[in-house]
N, C-alpha and C positions, 0 to 999 in steps of 0.2 A: 489401378488406383486404388487406395485404401476403401474400405467400407464406408458409405456415407449414412449416417443416422437419418431416420424419418424426420421430416420438418427442414432438412437443410438440402442444398445442391452441390453440384460439382464446383460452382464458383466458391462456395463456402470452404471447401475442403482442398481448393488449388493452393499450392504453395509459390512463394516469389521464385525460387528457383526448382524447376524439375528435378526430381530425383527418383531412383528405383525404389519400388515398394518391396520390402523382405517378405511380407505375408499379407494376406487380405483378411485375417481373422480380426484383427483390431481395427476400429475406425479411424480416420484420420485424426480425431479429437483425442482419442486414447493415446495415440502416438505422441501428441503434443503433450500431453499430460505426463507422459514417460520422459519425455525431453527436459521438460522443466524440472521434475523431481529429481533427475540425475545431473543436474546442472551445477557448476561449481558456484555459480552466484546464489543459488537458493541455499547452499551449504554456507556461505559466508554470513547469512543472515543470522546464524546461531550466536556469532559474537557482535551483534549490532545492536543499538538501543532500540528498545520500543518506546518507553517513556522513561523508565528507571534504567540507569546505565547498565549496560550487560556485564556481567561478571561479578558485580558488587554483592549480591545474595543470590541464594538458589531458587528461591520460589517464583520471584517476577517474571513475566514474559520478556523473552527477547524477541527480535524482529522475526526469528523463524518461528517460534512457536505461535506468535500472533497470526502470521501468514497460514500456518496449517490449519488454525481454528477458524480463519476466515474461509479458507477453501471447503472446510467441512460443512460451516453454515451454508454458503452459497451453494455448494453440491446439493443439499436436501432441499433448500427452498426452490433452487432451479428446477430438480427433477419433480418437486410437487406441481410446478407450473407447466411441466411438459418440455422444458428446455432439455438439451442433451447433458446429463449429468458430468461427464468428461469436460465438455467444453467449458461449462461455468466453473469447475474446479479448476482448470488450467488458468482461468482468469483470476481466481482467488490465489493460486500459487504464484503468478507471475506479477501481481500488481505492486509488490513492493521491491522488486528486485534491484531497481536503481538507486534505493535509498542509501546514502552515504554513513559513514561513521558519525555518531553522537546524534543520530535521528534528525528532527526537523531544524535544531541548533545547527547542526552540520550543513543542512541543506540550505539554510539561509545564507551562510557564511560563503559556500561555494557559489552561490547565485551572485553576491557581491563581487567576488573575485572573477567570475566569468561575464561580468555585465558587458563588457565591450565585445564579447564574442557571442552574444545571444543568450546569456545568463545560463543558471543551472536550475533544474526542476527535476524532482525524484521520478515522476511519472514519466517525463521526457526521457530521462536516463532509463527508465525501465525499458522503453522502446529500443534504445540504443544496445541495450545488454541483449534482448531478445533478437535483433536483427542485425547485430554487427559484432559486439563485443564476445560473447559466450561461443566457445569454440565446438563446433559441431559440423557445419556444412560450408563448403567453399565453392563459389560460383566458378564453374569450369571455363567460362567465357572470358572472366576478367581475374581469375586468381584471388579475388577478395573474399573475406569472410561474409556469410549472410546470417551469422548467428545461429540460432536454434531451427530457422527456416520453418517456423509455425505456420501453420493454414491461415488463410484470410479471416476466417471466423475468429480464430483464437487470438489474434492479434487485436482484432477490433473489440472483441470482448473484454481485452486486458487494458485498453485505452479509456481512461475515465475523462480525459479532456481533448477532444478530438479537433484541436487547433494548434497553431503554433504559436509563439511568445507575440504579445502584442501590447500595446500601451493600454494601461488600466486594468491589467489581468495579473495577477501571481502565478495561477495554475496555468499550466499548458501541457500539451501531450507529445510534442515533437520539436526537434531543433531543425533549423533550415538544412543543416547537413543530411538530415534524415528524411527529407520530404519525399524522395522517390518511393521509399517503401510505404512510407505514411501514406501517399496518395494513392499507392497500388491497394492497400487493404481498405481504403475508405471508398473506393469504387462502389457505387450503387446506393451509399448511405444518403440518408434524408439531410442535408445541410450539416449541422453540428450536432444532430441528435446521436445518441447512443442505442445500441441494442438492447433488447432486455436482459441478456445474458451479462453485460456489463452492469446495468442498473442493479441486478440481483447481487453481483459480486460488491458492488458499491454499498448497498444497504448492509449486507453482511459484515462488511469492514467497519461500518458505523457501529453495528450491534455488537461485534466482537470487543472493539477497543472500548466502547462505553461501559460494557459489563466487566470485562476483565482488567481493565485499568482500574475500575473502582475495587474489584476484588484484591489486586494486588496492593493498592493504597491502604486498604484496611488491613490485610494480611500483615504489611510492614510495619503497621503502627503509624504511619504518616497521616492518614485520615482516622479519626476515631468516629464510631458510630454515635458518640453522644453529642456531636455537634449537629446532627440532623434534629436533636430535640430543642435546639436553641433558635428562636425566632430570629435572631440576629445574624447566626451563621447562615440560616436559610436564605434571608435576604441577600446577603453577599453572594451565595452560591447562584442565585437566580441572577444577581447583576452580572457576574462573570459569564454564564451561560449567554445572556441577552447580548454582551459586549463581544463575545467570540463567535457566537452563531445568531446573529440578529435576523436572519432570514427564517429561523425556526420558530418564530412566535413572539408575541410582545411579552413585556414581564409578567403580566396577569396570566396568561397563559403558560408560561413557564412556572409560575408559583403553584398554579393548579395541578401542573404535572407532576411537580415535587411532592404536592400534598397527596396525589393519588400513590404514588410510589412508596412513600413512608407509610402510608395506610393499608399495603398489601399485607395479607395474611403472612406471607413468605419473607417479608422484609426482615432482615437480621437485626436482633435487639441488642445483641452484645458480642465481643470477640475478645477472648483470652488467650487464644492460640491452642485450646483444649479440643480433643477430637469432637466433642459434642458441638463446638462452634465451627469448627472447621466444616462439620457436615452441614449445619445449617448456612453458612456461607456458600457453599458449594450448592446445597438446595436452591437457594436464591438465584444464583447465577443461571443455573439450569432453567429454571422456571421464567426469568426474564428473557433469556434468548429465546425461549418458546413463545412468550407473549409478543415480543418485537418481530419474530419471524412470522407467526401466524396471522398477525394483523394485517401484513402486507401480502399475504397469500390470500387470505379471505377477500380482502378489498380489491385486489387485481382480478380475482375470478368473478367477482360482482360485477366489476366494469366489462370483463372481456369474454366472460364465459369460462368453462372449464378447461379449455385449451385442447390440444397442446399449444402453447405459445413459444414462438421462436423468433430470433433475430428482430425484425422490425414489424412483427404482427401486433405488438402492443408495448405499453409502458407500465412499469411497475408501479403500483399505487401503493402509498403509505399513508395512513390517515395522519392529519396534521396533529392530533393530541398524541399520537405515537413518536412523531418526529420531536415534538417538545419533550417528552419523556426522555427520550435518547439523547438530546441535547444537555438536560441537566445532568445526566449520567456522565457525559463525557466532560463536564464542567468540574466534576470532582476531581479529575486529574490535573486538570488546569489549576484550580484553586489550591490544592493540597500537594501535589507533585512538582508540577512545573514553576509554580510561583512560592514555593516553600522558602524559608529563611534560609541565605547561603547558597541558594540555586544560581543565582545571577553571576556570582564569582566563579562558580564552576562552569556555566556556559561561557563566561569570557575567555577562560584558560582554554575551553576547548576550540574556540574560534581563533584563539592565538597558534594553538598547535596546527590547525589546518591552513591557516594563512602563511606560516612560517615554512610548512611543507612544501606548498605550492611553490614558494618563492625559491626554496632550496632545489628543487626539481627542476625548475625553468633555468636556473644559473647553471645547473650541472650540465645542462646540454642534452638531456635524455639518457645519459650515461647510467643512471641508477634505476631508470624504468625497468619493470620486468620483461623478459625477452619477447613476450607475445605483443607488447606494445611498442617497443623499440623500432620495428619498421616503420610503423604509422608515423611516429615522431621524425624519423628521418626522411620520409616522403612527403611530410607536409610543406606546403609551398610557401607558408608565411608564418609569421608569429601567432597569428590566431589559431592556425591549425595545430601547431606544436603546443599552444596553451590548452586546447581542447583535450589534446591527447593527455597532458598532464591531469587535468581534471578528471579524466576517465580514470586514470590511475588511482588518484587519491579517493575518488568515490567508491572504488572497488574495495578499499582497506576497511577492516573491522576495527571496532574500538580499541581491540588489543594491538593488532599490528600496526595501526597508525601511530601508537606511542613508541613502538619499537623503532619505526621508520624515522620518526622525528628524532628520537635520541640518536641514532646513527648519522643522520644528514643535516641535522641543524645544530651548528656549533655555538 
């Protein structure tokens, strides 16, 4: 067996399917990290939308660069708390592997198309990629792929929503088809609670996209720093934050959070693309990431002691005022990027492309599927199973390749 880091046990390092260990120098979680880094699913994120469509400009984040930034923030915060750094980084690297082309707009359309077969959810699809779709390990007993065959602790750390689809919830972490592996890695977990490694990754995700989507919006000129001087624009931003993230504070708390942020010494005052303003903007993002990360670190150590804290020993503690600050930062992307004039027409066209391609692949009877998916389509016992394979195919595509597929298959 691979080396097991302090604070973890053999059950944490166990894999769904036993496999020989090449060497014992690396820990089980270091091996998991390498598997995700070398995966094709991770590479594909380079051409998938974060907030702004991938490939339209060189500066804004793609889903891959966002993922790398989440992994870096999570690794440092997790290590400071005493989590295994590789394990937390695995969670950061893996958390968006199942996201489809066109970001959350694509996710919503695939969920609509897959409603009768259990829906579509990017996090549930990430588990499917990790445990079934990515090429790495085959179960010798069944001949079926078990994906990257990550350790129990790594799959658990990457699972944001440890439940299957149910009425009244939009987010979920597993499809009914994937219940066997889901139930396996959740053995010993307390109900629907998540481990501290997942909570660190989840907070790193919020921190990364709240700060970096702001940076991308300002750099692109979509959001002007001048709007933060306008009381009207500030009120609109607070309303957006409260409407989108109501659990993160009432309007008065969100307004106070925005006031604190704009009042920071390092809040950027102007941006014209000059080296001076690029430096100031980068200085701001660096200090803000530190502010949000350190607040969680200190609050958690105050509550639980210096650690080390692993698995279900503790919950990450994030002060309410800091959550409110992150929420108003996230609202910048919602207000000025997602809700910008003309965006809805673009989103409608993206949904049409996805729906038309899914329809074409179903009518084609699986012949146009990539070779790695055709056997699953042929072996499916009903239309629901075949549709799930088509959804897997479309979800795997990038913003670029889906347009090429659509051009080829939709007449």
